[in-house]
Backbone bond lengths (Angstrom), bond angles and torsions (degrees), N, CA, C in turn:
res aa  C-N    CA-C-N  psi(-1)  N-CA   C-N-CA  omega(-1)  CA-C   N-CA-C  phi
1 X - - - 1.452 - - 1.555 108.05 -
2 X 1.382 108.39 -44.89 1.411 116.49 -179.76 1.442 115.48 -58.97
3 X 1.364 110.77 -42.05 1.500 120.95 179.00 1.543 110.57 -63.32
4 X 1.315 114.29 -32.33 1.484 114.79 -176.73 1.449 107.46 -72.64
5 X 1.345 122.11 -36.02 1.409 125.60 -175.89 1.460 108.50 -63.25
6 X 1.382 114.07 -41.69 1.470 120.63 -178.37 1.489 110.58 -67.64
7 X 1.305 123.54 -34.65 1.465 125.04 172.18 1.483 115.39 -69.04
8 X 1.356 114.24 -35.40 1.431 117.64 168.64 1.526 121.16 -59.20
9 X 1.384 110.21 -39.40 1.370 120.08 179.44 1.518 110.56 -71.39
10 X 1.322 118.28 -43.36 1.467 122.24 167.97 1.489 119.73 -50.86
11 X 1.320 114.14 -37.86 1.439 123.69 -174.49 1.605 105.95 -77.55
12 X 1.346 114.61 -33.00 1.500 112.88 179.87 1.449 107.20 -76.23
13 X 1.399 115.25 -37.82 1.533 114.80 178.09 1.534 110.52 -58.24
14 X 1.260 118.44 -51.83 1.434 121.69 -177.06 1.681 112.19 -59.79
15 X 1.252 113.70 -41.53 1.403 119.78 170.87 1.498 115.52 -58.14
16 X 1.247 116.63 -38.14 1.488 122.97 175.20 1.463 116.75 -62.34
17 X 1.537 106.81 -44.59 1.407 118.95 176.07 1.490 113.47 -54.71
18 X 1.418 115.37 -48.32 1.418 125.59 -179.86 1.394 113.48 -61.31
19 X 1.378 117.14 -37.17 1.510 120.78 175.15 1.504 112.57 -67.10
20 X 1.328 116.81 -38.47 1.434 121.74 179.65 1.571 113.13 -64.23
21 X 1.442 109.09 -44.71 1.545 114.35 169.97 1.447 118.29 -57.41
22 X 1.322 114.98 -30.38 1.515 118.26 -178.01 1.494 108.38 -77.73
23 X 1.230 118.58 -19.49 1.492 121.56 -179.84 1.617 109.86 -95.34
24 X 1.276 119.82 5.37 1.458 125.29 175.68 1.556 111.83 -57.22
25 X 1.377 120.64 136.59 1.399 121.71 171.95 1.493 119.21 -51.66
26 X 1.344 110.93 -27.23 1.570 116.40 -177.76 1.620 106.31 -76.09
27 X 1.197 116.50 -22.61 1.488 118.50 -178.63 1.524 116.17 -100.66
28 X 1.397 113.97 -9.22 1.502 120.37 -173.75 1.600 105.86 -78.10
29 X 1.302 117.16 126.87 1.511 130.15 174.75 1.444 116.39 -116.98
30 X 1.450 111.43 128.58 1.599 107.86 172.43 1.394 114.48 -76.46
31 X 1.317 120.16 160.32 1.522 120.18 -177.82 1.511 110.96 -74.27
32 X 1.351 117.29 154.15 1.418 122.07 -176.94 1.614 109.98 -56.00
33 X 1.467 115.95 142.88 1.380 123.13 -179.94 1.406 108.37 -123.24
34 X 1.410 122.17 137.84 1.425 129.45 175.48 1.494 118.08 -103.29
35 X 1.339 122.53 19.48 1.415 130.55 -175.91 1.578 112.59 -85.61
36 X 1.339 118.74 177.00 1.446 122.29 -175.68 1.544 110.26 -100.63
37 X 1.250 113.45 145.66 1.552 115.31 -179.40 1.571 106.56 -91.53
38 X 1.397 116.26 162.26 1.393 121.81 -170.99 1.585 112.13 -60.51
39 X 1.365 115.50 -32.97 1.502 118.44 176.95 1.576 108.89 -63.55
40 X 1.292 111.38 -44.70 1.540 114.60 -177.32 1.493 113.03 -62.72
41 X 1.464 117.77 -34.78 1.429 122.64 175.61 1.491 111.66 -68.13
42 X 1.261 121.15 -37.42 1.440 126.29 -172.97 1.552 107.20 -75.68
43 X 1.269 121.43 -40.99 1.418 129.09 175.16 1.548 111.87 -64.38
44 X 1.389 116.28 -39.32 1.435 118.32 175.26 1.480 116.26 -70.85
45 X 1.294 113.33 -38.82 1.622 119.56 175.21 1.539 107.19 -62.33
46 X 1.343 117.32 -39.44 1.476 118.74 -178.12 1.460 115.97 -60.06
47 X 1.442 110.43 -44.92 1.552 122.74 -178.51 1.357 102.40 -65.76
48 X 1.370 126.65 -46.93 1.487 127.00 -173.95 1.498 107.56 -63.71
49 X 1.323 118.26 -36.76 1.503 117.09 -178.38 1.634 111.80 -70.58
50 X 1.274 115.11 -37.20 1.421 117.88 173.90 1.599 115.84 -61.19
51 X 1.321 114.00 -48.74 1.459 118.59 -179.50 1.506 109.21 -68.42
52 X 1.398 122.07 -34.49 1.355 119.68 178.02 1.563 112.67 -69.12
53 X 1.245 117.68 -37.32 1.521 123.53 177.37 1.447 109.39 -64.90
54 X 1.316 120.61 -47.14 1.563 123.08 -179.83 1.587 108.22 -62.21
55 X 1.362 112.07 -45.61 1.588 115.96 -178.41 1.477 111.02 -64.60
56 X 1.390 120.10 -36.62 1.426 121.82 178.91 1.577 110.24 -65.50
57 X 1.286 114.56 -45.31 1.371 122.49 -174.73 1.547 109.64 -62.48
58 X 1.291 121.70 -42.77 1.457 129.87 174.94 1.517 108.47 -60.01
59 X 1.365 114.24 -45.09 1.508 116.54 -177.30 1.542 114.37 -66.14
60 X 1.410 110.04 -39.71 1.514 111.31 177.54 1.490 111.81 -70.63
61 X 1.349 123.65 -31.44 1.431 125.82 169.49 1.528 114.04 -64.57
62 X 1.230 122.11 -38.10 1.414 123.26 175.83 1.584 112.93 -66.56
63 X 1.257 113.98 -43.69 1.451 123.86 175.48 1.524 113.08 -56.82
64 X 1.417 111.34 -45.58 1.431 115.56 179.67 1.520 117.07 -69.38
65 X 1.334 113.78 -35.12 1.470 122.10 -178.14 1.538 103.25 -73.52
66 X 1.342 123.68 -39.24 1.419 124.40 178.18 1.589 109.67 -59.74
67 X 1.205 113.67 -51.00 1.518 119.90 177.63 1.399 111.42 -53.34
68 X 1.365 117.71 -49.72 1.494 125.37 -174.80 1.596 110.42 -60.85
69 X 1.459 111.05 -39.36 1.427 112.75 -174.91 1.640 108.83 -81.57
70 X 1.359 119.74 -18.84 1.388 123.73 173.89 1.497 108.93 -73.78
71 X 1.308 117.96 -42.30 1.476 124.55 -178.51 1.520 111.80 -66.32
72 X 1.336 115.02 -44.05 1.480 121.42 172.16 1.575 115.58 -60.10
73 X 1.307 113.96 -38.98 1.459 120.62 -178.58 1.479 109.61 -72.78
74 X 1.447 122.78 -35.81 1.394 127.65 174.16 1.595 108.28 -64.98
75 X 1.268 117.47 -47.74 1.396 120.69 179.46 1.478 116.06 -58.55
76 X 1.317 116.51 -49.22 1.458 125.91 -177.38 1.520 107.81 -67.65
77 X 1.334 121.44 -34.65 1.428 123.29 173.93 1.574 114.86 -59.99
78 X 1.391 108.77 -47.93 1.546 119.19 176.49 1.492 110.20 -59.50
79 X 1.308 120.56 -46.82 1.416 128.39 -174.92 1.543 106.44 -69.08
80 X 1.292 119.76 -43.90 1.448 119.91 -173.89 1.629 105.31 -68.27
81 X 1.332 112.25 -34.22 1.509 112.88 -176.69 1.540 113.06 -67.51
82 X 1.465 115.89 -36.42 1.413 123.28 173.62 1.576 112.32 -62.04
83 X 1.388 116.33 -51.94 1.388 120.39 -178.40 1.647 112.61 -66.06
84 X 1.299 112.80 -33.66 1.459 116.88 -179.64 1.523 105.25 -71.82
85 X 1.295 124.60 -42.35 1.504 123.56 172.77 1.419 111.54 -54.44
86 X 1.299 123.11 -53.05 1.424 126.09 178.11 1.611 108.90 -57.10
87 X 1.292 121.29 -49.57 1.427 121.01 -174.64 1.609 110.33 -61.97
88 X 1.430 111.23 -40.46 1.498 112.59 -175.60 1.562 111.54 -64.52
89 X 1.352 115.15 -42.97 1.453 123.82 174.64 1.512 117.65 -60.88
90 X 1.308 111.20 -43.97 1.586 117.90 -176.02 1.533 108.74 -76.89
91 X 1.237 121.03 -27.02 1.446 118.19 -176.22 1.569 110.93 -70.79
92 X 1.300 117.20 -27.70 1.405 124.40 175.26 1.572 114.49 -99.50
93 X 1.220 114.68 15.48 1.522 122.71 -179.64 1.586 108.34 -115.14
94 X 1.424 111.56 -173.50 1.466 115.80 -176.28 1.499 100.58 -154.67
95 X 1.355 109.77 -174.76 1.500 121.65 176.50 1.571 112.35 52.08
96 X 1.263 119.38 59.96 1.445 125.29 -178.46 1.632 109.53 -61.95
97 X 1.231 117.83 129.57 1.338 125.32 -175.72 1.650 113.01 -126.25
98 X 1.309 118.77 121.18 1.450 120.40 -171.56 1.474 108.40 -126.54
99 X 1.370 121.62 130.81 1.426 124.39 177.53 1.461 114.77 -131.23
100 X 1.296 121.11 155.20 1.530 123.02 177.11 1.363 109.16 -105.59
101 X 1.437 114.16 29.63 1.567 116.64 171.77 1.459 108.92 83.18
102 X 1.254 122.88 7.01 1.436 122.50 176.47 1.542 113.75 -107.69
103 X 1.326 117.65 -105.27 1.464 123.38 178.73 1.565 105.39 -69.36
104 X 1.440 114.16 135.28 1.436 116.57 -173.43 1.518 119.96 84.21
105 X 1.336 112.52 7.97 1.518 115.78 -178.42 1.466 106.96 -60.57
106 X 1.324 125.44 -40.15 1.432 126.74 -175.89 1.479 102.23 -89.94
107 X 1.340 118.24 119.07 1.486 118.45 -174.29 1.556 101.49 -108.88
108 X 1.310 117.57 124.82 1.369 124.44 177.31 1.501 110.38 -139.36
109 X 1.417 113.13 -177.87 1.430 119.96 -177.13 1.644 113.81 -72.40
110 X 1.361 111.90 -27.09 1.389 115.61 -173.25 1.580 115.15 -82.37
111 X 1.269 113.99 -32.58 1.492 118.07 -176.72 1.546 111.89 -110.48
112 X 1.285 117.26 10.74 1.590 120.26 -173.17 1.537 108.56 -80.91
113 X 1.316 118.04 128.67 1.432 122.83 178.20 1.522 103.68 -161.45
114 X 1.314 112.99 166.56 1.596 127.07 -179.83 1.518 101.01 -62.47
115 X 1.402 115.47 127.05 1.433 125.34 172.37 1.596 104.74 -136.44
116 X 1.312 114.03 124.78 1.521 114.92 171.40 1.473 112.69 -94.37
117 X 1.281 115.21 166.22 1.471 118.34 175.98 1.556 110.57 -152.86
118 X 1.386 116.61 154.58 1.436 120.80 -177.01 1.521 105.91 -83.49
119 X 1.335 113.85 163.99 1.442 119.24 175.32 1.516 115.35 -55.10
120 X 1.197 119.38 129.13 1.454 124.38 -179.33 1.499 113.38 171.83
121 X 1.350 119.05 -168.56 1.325 128.44 174.26 1.474 121.36 -76.15
122 X 1.360 116.24 45.52 1.410 123.45 -168.53 1.603 100.66 -76.93
123 X 1.404 111.86 146.96 1.464 112.67 -169.88 1.494 114.50 -107.59
124 X 1.299 120.78 -9.76 1.527 124.76 -178.65 1.378 113.41 -130.21
125 X 1.302 117.04 134.55 1.525 124.52 176.14 1.567 103.49 -136.46
126 X 1.359 111.36 117.34 1.438 117.67 -175.52 1.535 109.83 -130.03
127 X 1.305 120.70 160.43 1.495 123.25 175.18 1.529 110.16 -164.05
128 X 1.203 112.60 166.24 1.517 120.68 -178.79 1.647 103.02 -86.41
129 X 1.311 116.47 125.58 1.448 118.23 -178.71 1.527 107.47 -85.52
130 X 1.417 113.52 -179.05 1.390 121.91 173.36 1.533 110.38 -84.03
131 X 1.255 119.60 -8.62 1.405 124.57 -176.39 1.576 111.80 -73.53
132 X 1.251 117.90 119.48 1.458 126.46 -178.80 1.488 114.38 -94.17
133 X 1.338 115.31 127.71 1.527 124.94 -175.09 1.592 103.89 -117.13
134 X 1.380 108.41 147.11 1.491 116.10 173.68 1.635 106.58 -71.56
135 X 1.362 113.84 145.64 1.477 116.60 179.71 1.493 106.97 -142.28
136 X 1.269 116.16 63.27 1.445 121.96 176.47 1.641 112.60 92.67
137 X 1.164 120.23 -179.96 1.528 122.98 -173.83 1.666 105.29 -59.19
138 X 1.346 115.08 122.88 1.361 116.36 168.93 1.601 115.69 72.25
139 X 1.339 115.87 -3.19 1.438 118.30 -176.73 1.594 110.83 -116.84
140 X 1.316 114.91 157.94 1.420 123.30 -179.61 1.500 112.59 -140.57
141 X 1.399 116.37 165.05 1.445 118.25 171.05 1.513 107.44 -143.04
142 X 1.214 119.68 168.14 1.467 127.16 174.71 1.561 103.43 -98.01
143 X 1.331 112.85 130.12 1.462 119.45 -178.75 1.531 110.70 -66.81
144 X 1.332 117.31 147.04 1.389 125.06 179.45 1.505 104.90 -96.59
145 X 1.342 118.96 133.47 1.418 125.98 171.32 1.535 107.15 -117.42
146 X 1.406 118.12 132.89 1.253 122.56 177.19 1.590 119.44 -129.67
147 X 1.283 121.72 140.23 1.452 122.10 -177.93 1.492 104.15 -112.16
148 X 1.396 122.94 139.03 1.398 125.45 171.79 1.499 102.19 -119.64
149 X 1.387 112.54 137.87 1.536 118.25 -175.85 1.566 110.94 -111.14
150 X 1.494 114.71 22.50 1.388 113.14 176.13 1.517 104.01 -146.83
151 X 1.236 119.10 130.64 1.575 127.88 -175.52 1.445 105.65 -93.86
152 X 1.334 116.21 107.35 1.565 112.83 176.83 1.535 112.16 -73.98
153 X 1.103 122.61 -5.29 1.589 122.28 175.13 1.398 106.37 -81.76
154 X 1.377 124.25 -54.90 1.515 126.39 179.24 1.494 112.35 -77.79
155 X 1.370 116.14 -20.40 1.442 119.99 -169.29 1.483 114.31 57.17
156 X 1.364 116.75 42.56 1.390 124.83 179.12 1.576 111.12 -140.48
157 X 1.360 112.10 160.27 1.375 118.46 179.16 1.578 107.28 -61.52
158 X 1.453 115.69 142.08 1.430 117.34 178.00 1.627 105.15 -162.54
159 X 1.310 115.13 176.78 1.419 116.69 175.34 1.569 111.22 -127.72
160 X 1.363 114.43 103.16 1.398 121.81 -167.60 1.662 106.71 -112.15
161 X 1.315 122.79 145.27 1.306 127.21 -175.55 1.531 109.66 -127.11
162 X 1.377 113.76 143.95 1.431 124.44 175.91 1.535 108.72 -137.10
163 X 1.322 120.70 139.34 1.472 123.43 175.90 1.506 109.17 -139.27
164 X 1.257 111.26 136.17 1.588 120.85 178.42 1.610 105.10 -62.16
165 X 1.320 113.34 135.10 1.309 123.37 161.97 1.580 116.23 -99.87
166 X 1.239 111.69 -21.31 1.569 119.66 172.47 1.494 107.82 -141.83
167 X 1.342 114.70 150.88 1.460 124.25 -173.32 1.584 112.38 -54.69
168 X 1.234 119.42 -26.33 1.461 119.06 -177.97 1.441 120.32 -109.59
169 X 1.504 111.74 18.54 1.445 123.63 -173.82 1.526 105.37 -77.75
170 X 1.266 115.88 132.34 1.438 122.13 169.83 1.495 117.68 -86.21
171 X 1.326 122.23 122.23 1.354 126.82 -161.32 1.583 110.27 -88.65
172 X 1.230 118.78 -1.96 1.441 124.01 -167.64 1.552 110.04 -61.93
173 X 1.306 117.41 -37.63 1.393 125.56 -176.69 1.536 115.72 -107.75
174 X 1.332 115.95 10.47 1.457 118.12 -171.37 1.502 109.56 -107.30
175 X 1.239 124.18 22.98 1.468 124.77 -172.43 1.555 107.93 -86.03
176 X 1.388 116.74 142.62 1.349 122.22 169.34 1.547 112.26 -137.89
177 X 1.338 121.28 153.74 1.435 127.04 -173.81 1.598 109.23 -56.26
178 X 1.333 120.57 126.28 1.480 126.21 168.40 1.504 111.64 -88.06
179 X 1.344 112.97 -30.03 1.484 119.24 -170.41 1.470 107.97 -121.44
180 X 1.342 119.83 125.83 1.462 121.41 173.73 1.508 114.67 -77.73
181 X 1.325 113.79 123.66 1.513 117.39 -168.00 1.524 109.45 -113.39
182 X 1.326 118.53 30.35 1.511 120.62 176.54 1.547 107.59 -64.27
183 X 1.271 118.70 -45.94 1.485 121.92 -177.46 1.449 115.68 -114.00
184 X 1.347 115.77 18.83 1.513 122.99 179.04 1.500 106.67 -126.72
185 X 1.404 115.36 132.92 1.457 123.00 171.48 1.412 107.42 -118.95
186 X 1.486 114.92 105.37 1.429 121.09 177.73 1.481 106.74 -80.09
187 X 1.365 119.89 119.27 1.360 120.95 169.75 1.429 122.61 -97.61
188 X 1.402 119.37 -7.65 1.444 121.05 172.81 1.538 110.60 -165.76
189 X 1.360 114.33 140.79 1.417 117.75 175.45 1.627 106.56 -138.26
190 X 1.309 117.79 120.98 1.336 122.28 174.50 1.491 116.52 -116.88
191 X 1.261 120.62 150.80 1.507 120.11 -174.26 1.535 108.51 -154.09
192 X 1.231 112.76 158.62 1.482 118.44 177.19 1.518 109.81 -153.84
193 X 1.285 116.43 155.70 1.541 123.62 -179.28 1.513 103.04 -135.25
194 X 1.352 116.21 120.77 1.513 120.96 176.57 1.458 112.71 -74.22
195 X 1.372 114.12 151.03 1.485 116.41 -175.47 1.516 107.63 -107.04
196 X 1.280 107.32 98.70 1.573 120.07 -178.31 1.481 109.64 -166.10
197 X 1.305 116.71 173.83 1.404 123.38 -172.74 1.451 112.25 -74.83
198 X 1.328 116.12 -20.62 1.518 125.39 176.20 1.504 104.38 -117.50
199 X 1.271 127.13 79.70 1.473 124.72 -169.26 1.399 109.63 -70.39
200 X 1.363 117.73 161.15 1.538 120.94 170.36 1.516 102.71 -136.04
201 X 1.420 107.72 127.90 1.470 116.62 -177.40 1.660 102.49 -104.74
202 X 1.359 114.03 129.10 1.390 121.50 178.45 1.685 110.49 -113.62
203 X 1.338 115.31 131.69 1.419 121.72 -175.45 1.618 109.04 -127.53
204 X 1.308 116.97 131.43 1.446 116.44 174.23 1.545 106.71 -134.10
205 X 1.282 114.97 132.55 1.564 122.13 -179.47 1.467 105.56 -122.93
206 X 1.375 112.26 130.44 1.498 121.02 177.64 1.485 111.19 -125.38
207 X 1.302 122.02 145.83 1.423 122.98 177.01 1.548 111.94 174.65
208 X 1.329 111.18 -158.63 1.532 115.37 179.10 1.590 105.97 -139.46
209 X 1.354 111.25 163.16 1.442 117.84 -178.84 1.654 106.47 -128.54
210 X 1.212 112.22 133.19 1.563 113.65 -178.74 1.539 108.69 126.07
211 X 1.328 119.62 156.63 1.321 119.22 -179.14 1.508 111.45 -103.79
212 X 1.294 121.64 -51.01 1.394 129.51 177.85 1.598 107.04 -74.21
213 X 1.431 112.18 147.11 1.442 116.56 -171.49 1.521 109.52 -67.77
214 X 1.320 118.97 -33.41 1.540 116.69 -172.38 1.583 108.47 -81.24
215 X 1.335 115.57 -8.83 1.474 120.15 -176.47 1.554 107.89 -106.00
216 X 1.274 118.40 4.35 1.591 120.06 -175.88 1.475 104.39 -78.13
217 X 1.464 108.21 142.35 1.508 119.42 173.95 1.518 100.98 -125.27
218 X 1.384 119.19 135.25 1.475 121.88 177.68 1.512 112.91 -104.21
219 X 1.375 113.81 140.61 1.439 118.98 -179.82 1.547 110.64 -125.70
220 X 1.226 113.74 164.21 1.461 121.45 174.50 1.508 107.89 -151.53
221 X 1.327 119.50 100.77 1.488 131.57 -170.64 1.455 108.62 -114.57
222 X 1.349 113.48 134.15 1.560 119.33 -179.44 1.536 105.61 -140.07
223 X 1.396 111.03 159.32 1.436 119.09 178.23 1.492 108.83 -153.35
224 X 1.282 119.33 156.40 1.475 125.05 176.70 1.517 106.49 -125.98
225 X 1.351 120.18 137.68 1.466 123.14 -177.08 1.487 108.02 -139.55
226 X 1.412 113.21 141.88 1.383 119.12 -179.45 1.406 108.02 -140.79
227 X 1.362 124.81 153.95 1.531 123.75 -179.67 1.484 107.24 -79.36
228 X 1.301 115.44 155.93 1.446 133.25 178.09 1.564 109.77 -69.99
229 X 1.391 114.09 -31.42 1.478 116.17 -178.60 1.512 110.54 -120.85
230 X 1.276 117.79 157.41 1.454 128.82 174.85 1.536 108.63 -62.45
231 X 1.293 115.57 144.95 1.428 118.90 167.60 1.520 109.55 -66.18
232 X 1.474 111.59 148.29 1.419 119.82 -179.66 1.551 105.50 -74.36
């Protein structure tokens, strides 16, 4: 019986030794982990930064191109409206008058007559419209409409319009803007009127739309106008 107790004690001692060896730092293992390492996090952040930078640049380019297109469309719409207004009125008019801002600058009923001009920076284009005005007892006249392509106030190219309300009205001080130039910079206007019984007026307008340089769009618009009836 005593021998059995000794064997039992030895067995417990050996079991204890095995338990201590199992707790040795050389045998201790951490449980498996599914997290990211520092290197993986740095690489991921770098890739994200590159993608974000490229995407932001593309977005800024798209927004800028869209704004540029809208500005150009607005400018062309306004310019087309002005030229279409001129064309519509001149087609039913007569007696085309062109001036380089010198002789004939003051357009009135007494000195108005057909005047041709070569292609250049001529400043005034006038004509007799189809609008009939009273001119004393039993008399009438056709109103004169004039377009001026230079604004003496701003000293820049512009499109101004004047129209007689009475037959003896002097148009020299009656001009008002036909084209809004807030977002349009007209850099050149050339026009000509041919000298013949069936005259042809040619108008060309060049410039840019947009305020900031990188958003500017450039345009070059031209039109040709002739009356529907021969000159008398």
